[in-house]
C-alpha positions in Angstrom: -4.3 -10.4 6.4 -2.7 -13.3 8.0 0.5 -14.1 9.9 1.4 -16.3 7.0 2.9 -13.4 5.2 5.6 -11.0 6.2 4.6 -7.6 7.6 6.1 -5.9 4.6 4.0 -8.0 2.2 0.9 -7.5 4.3 1.4 -3.8 4.2 1.9 -3.9 0.4 -1.3 -5.8 -0.1 -3.2 -3.4 2.2 -1.9 -0.4 0.3 -2.2 -1.8 -3.2 -5.5 -3.5 -2.7 -6.9 -6.4 -4.8 -9.0 -4.3 -7.2 -12.7 -3.6 -7.5 -13.7 -7.0 -9.0 -11.9 -9.0 -6.3 -13.4 -6.8 -3.7 -16.9 -7.3 -5.1 -16.3 -11.1 -5.1 -15.2 -11.1 -1.4 -11.6 -12.4 -2.2 -9.3 -12.3 0.8 -5.5 -13.1 0.8 -4.4 -15.3 3.6 -0.8 -16.0 2.7 1.4 -14.6 0.1 5.0 -14.6 -1.3 6.5 -15.1 -4.7 6.2 -18.9 -4.7 3.1 -19.6 -2.6 -0.2 -17.9 -2.0 -3.5 -18.7 -0.4 -6.8 -16.9 -0.9 -10.5 -17.4 -0.3 -13.8 -16.2 -1.5 -17.4 -17.0 -0.5 -19.5 -19.2 -2.8 -22.5 -16.9 -2.0 -22.7 -14.0 -4.5 -20.4 -15.8 -7.0 -22.9 -18.2 -8.6 -24.4 -18.6 -12.0 -28.1 -19.2 -12.7 -28.0 -23.0 -11.8 -26.9 -22.0 -8.3 -23.3 -23.3 -8.5 -20.2 -21.1 -8.4 -19.5 -19.7 -11.8 -16.4 -21.1 -13.4 -15.3 -17.6 -14.2 -15.3 -16.9 -10.4 -12.7 -19.6 -9.9 -10.6 -18.0 -12.7 -10.8 -14.5 -11.2 -9.8 -15.9 -7.8 -6.9 -17.8 -9.3 -5.7 -14.9 -11.5 -5.9 -12.5 -8.5 -3.8 -14.8 -6.4 -1.4 -15.9 -9.1 -0.7 -12.3 -10.3 -0.1 -11.1 -6.7 2.4 -14.0 -6.2 4.1 -13.1 -9.5 4.3 -9.4 -8.7 6.1 -10.3 -5.4 8.4 -12.7 -7.3 9.2 -9.9 -9.9 10.9 -7.9 -7.2 11.1 -4.2 -6.2 10.1 -1.7 -8.9 8.6 -4.4 -11.1 5.1 -5.8 -11.6 3.3 -8.8 -13.3 1.0 -8.7 -16.2 -1.0 -11.8 -17.0 -0.4 -13.1 -20.5 -2.0 -16.6 -20.4 -4.5 -18.4 -18.3 -6.3 -21.7 -18.6 -8.6 -23.6 -16.3 -10.0 -27.1 -16.0 -13.2 -27.2 -13.8 -13.7 -30.6 -12.3 -16.4 -30.2 -9.7 -19.0 -27.6 -8.6 -19.7 -25.9 -5.3 -22.9 -24.3 -4.1 -22.0 -22.9 -0.7 -19.3 -22.3 1.8 -15.8 -20.8 1.3 -13.8 -21.5 -1.8 -10.0 -21.7 -1.2 -7.2 -21.2 -3.8 -3.6 -22.3 -3.3 -1.1 -21.0 -5.8 2.3 -22.6 -6.2 5.1 -21.5 -8.5 5.9 -23.8 -11.4 8.6 -21.5 -12.9 9.9 -18.1 -12.0 12.4 -16.5 -14.4 13.6 -13.0 -15.1 10.7 -12.2 -17.4 8.0 -14.9 -16.9 6.4 -16.5 -13.8 4.0 -19.4 -14.0 1.9 -20.5 -11.1 -0.5 -23.5 -10.7 -3.6 -22.6 -8.7 -5.7 -25.4 -7.1 -9.2 -24.3 -6.2 -11.0 -26.3 -3.5 -14.2 -26.3 -1.5 -14.6 -26.6 2.3 -14.2 -30.3 2.2 -10.9 -30.2 0.2 -12.5 -31.3 -3.1 -10.7 -29.9 -6.1 -13.0 -27.7 -8.1 -10.7 -26.3 -10.6 -7.0 -26.3 -11.6 -5.8 -23.1 -13.1 -2.4 -22.2 -14.7 -1.4 -18.6 -15.1 1.6 -17.1 -16.7 2.6 -13.5 -16.0 5.1 -11.3 -17.8 7.3 -9.6 -15.3 8.2 -6.0 -16.3 9.8 -2.9 -14.8 7.5 -0.2 -13.5 7.4 2.9 -15.7 
């Protein structure tokens, strides 16, 4: 975790976890709140046969981060469920650390939309992802 999130959120992330897929991909959350989040993953191990990072890996990174932000935005005793995601891949990476930054576009009572910019080590934009989550009460 990072000092860029409150101790309460860091404890929540530690307890909740990111899920088996995110763990396999090496995703790490560096900063998190309802309106802004930052996460990373290694390029190594997340490539397709041509040796470049798989576009789906960018989407998993973005969805993991965007959904975590949306769950924080939903508030206590609520959670987020992804209902729509789209991605435009504009560049490829072969190595290094991939960084995603999620920023809230809109947060309402029932929907949260975040734009996630995925970049390489040099700050080149690799993908732009938009995710919309439905915010619902825990059962």
